[in-house]
N, C-alpha and C positions, 0 to 999 in steps of 0.2 A: 826217621831221624829228624830232630828239631833243634835248631840253634837260633835263639832269638825268634824272629818272624820267618826265618828260613826253614822250609820243610822239604823233606825228600822221602819218597816212598819207593823202596826197592821193588815193590810189586808192580810199579808203573814205570819201570826202567826204560821202556820203549818211548816214553814221552820226553826223555831228556837227551840233550846233545852229548857228544863224546867229551866235550870240555866240562859240561856239568858233572858227568859221572866221575871223571877224574878228580874234580875239585871236591865232590862230596866224599869220596874215599879219603882224600887228604884231611877233610874236616872231621872225619871219624878217628883221625889219629894215625892213619897208616903212613909209613915212611915213603919217600919218593922211590926208593929201590923196590919196595914191596908193590907199589902201584905200577911200576914199570913191568914187573912180572905178571901181575894180575891183568893188566890191560894190554900186555904184549906191545909196549911202546918204548921208544928210546927216551932217555933221560931229558933231553931238550924239549921234546914234545910234551912230556908230562909237566915239566916246569912251566912251559908256556900256558898249558891248560889251567894250572893252578893260579898263575898270575891273572888270567882272564876271569877266573872264578872269583878271585878276591875283589877285582874291580866290579864285577857284576853283582855280587851278593854282599859286599861289605856293609852296606847300610841296613839291610835286612838282618844280617847276622848279629849286628850290634844293637838292634832295637828290640826291646822287650814288649812293646805295644805299638799301636798305630800312631799315637801321638809322638813317640820318640822317633818313629820312622819319618813322619812329617817334618819334625824339627831338623832331622839329619839332612833331608832333601833341601830344606829351606836354607841351610847354612853352607851347602856344598857349592862348588864352582859349577858354572852353567854346563860345561862339558860332562861333568860327573852326574849332574841332575838328569841330563838327557840320556846318559848311559843307563841309569837306574830305571827311568820311566819306560825306556824302549825295551827293557828286558824283564819288567815286573810280571809276575804270574797273575793269573786272573783273580785268584782269591784275595791277594794283597792289594791288587788294583781296586777291587770293589770295596774293600775295607777302607782304603785311603780316601776314595771318593765319598763314602758314607761319613767318615770322620769330618771331612771338610763341610759336607752338607749339614751335619749336626752342630758344628761349632763355629761356622763362618760368622754369624751375627755377633758373636762375642769376641772375635779375634781382634788383636791390635792391627793397625794399618799395615805394618811390614808382613805380618802373617797373612793378611788378606791378599797382599800382592802375590805372595808365594802360592797361596791357595788358588787364586784365579789363574795364575800361570800354569799350575799343574793341571787344572781342569781343561785348559786349552790344549796342552800337550797331549793329554789323554783323549782329547776330542769327545768329551762326555756330553752328548746332546741332552741327556736328562738333567744336567745341571745348568742349562741355559738360564733358568730363573735367577740363580745366584749371579751369573755373569751379567745379566741385564741390570740387576741392582748395582753391581760394581761399576757399570758404565756411567753412572751418574753420581758416583762417590765424590766427595769434596776434594779428595787427594788425587792429584793428577796422575801419579804413578799407578794407582789402582785403576783409574779410567783407561789409561794406556794399555795396561795388561788385559783389561776386559775387552777392549776393542780388538786387540791382537788375538785374543782367544776366540772371539767371534769369527775372525778370519780363518783361523785354523779349523774350526768346526764346520764353517761353510754352510750354515743352515739359513733358509729364507725366513725362519722365525725371528732372525736378528735384524731383518731389513729396516724396520722402523727405527730401532735403536741406533743402527749404524748411520742412517740418514740424519738423525738428531745429532750424532757425534760430529757431523761435518761442521757444526756451528761451535765446536769446542774452542776454547781460547788457546789451547795448546796445539801447535802445528803438528807435532808427532802423532797426537791422537787423531787429528784430521787425516794425516797420511795413512795411518793404519785403517781408518774407516773407508777411505777411497779404495785401498787395496782389497779390503774385505768385500766391498760392494762390487768391485770388478770380478771377484771370485764367484759371487752368486749371480752375476750379470743383471744387476738391478737397473731397470729402466726408470723407475721412480726417482732415482737419485740424479738423473741426467741434468736437470736445470741447475741444481745446486753445485754439482761438480763443474759444470761449464762456467758458472760464476767464479768459482775458485780458480779455475785455469786462467781466466781472463783478468783476474784482479790480484792474484798472489805475486809476491816478489821472491818467493822461495822456489828455487829450481827443482827441489825434490817433490814439491807439491804439483808443479807443472808436469813433471815427468809422470807422476802417479796418475794425474788426470788424463794425460794423453794415452797412457796404457789402458785406462778404464774405457775411453772412447773407442780404442782399437778393439777391445774385447766385446763391446756391444754393437759394433758397426753392422754386423750381419742381422741384428735384431731390429734395427731401425728401419722405418718405412722409406 
């Protein structure tokens, strides 16, 4: 069965949850009463499964191609975005990442923001090259998304870029950089973060710096 980018193979039924199976039966046009009998479930359970399926698959079902899927995610509320990305199947995940990789250079700034955020949420280490470029973009929101994405991915490959981000003119970018450097336990960032801790007037930067030093305390001589 195929509906938009949503695909379901009855031959692989063991790969799907009870909620998925109920929702796919509904998507095929079966009534709630029929599904209750087929699944041997009460009406309330079936209705709840259908609601969960609509939330989980609505963007895929309404999208005819990966660009439409990307645009739908971009325009959705954050909670809905997270719901979609947390439940996306491997095939659509790979196609979404490849779409971003193929089109990032030509995207408008708002699309680049969404693209970098998605790569971070999907923790796609293969796309670090795009995220590194985004970390020096002239638009602060893109830089902020990029540094945040590096923190979510948590790779030492980002260490130099994150240390550079400590000099960013935007304090939120700096905060995300400190948190990411804490996550990868970067010793190289020690002197810069110590300077920030001692000179900043922003309490959230002081707190982030203190947490960083707590995290690396066992690594220091």
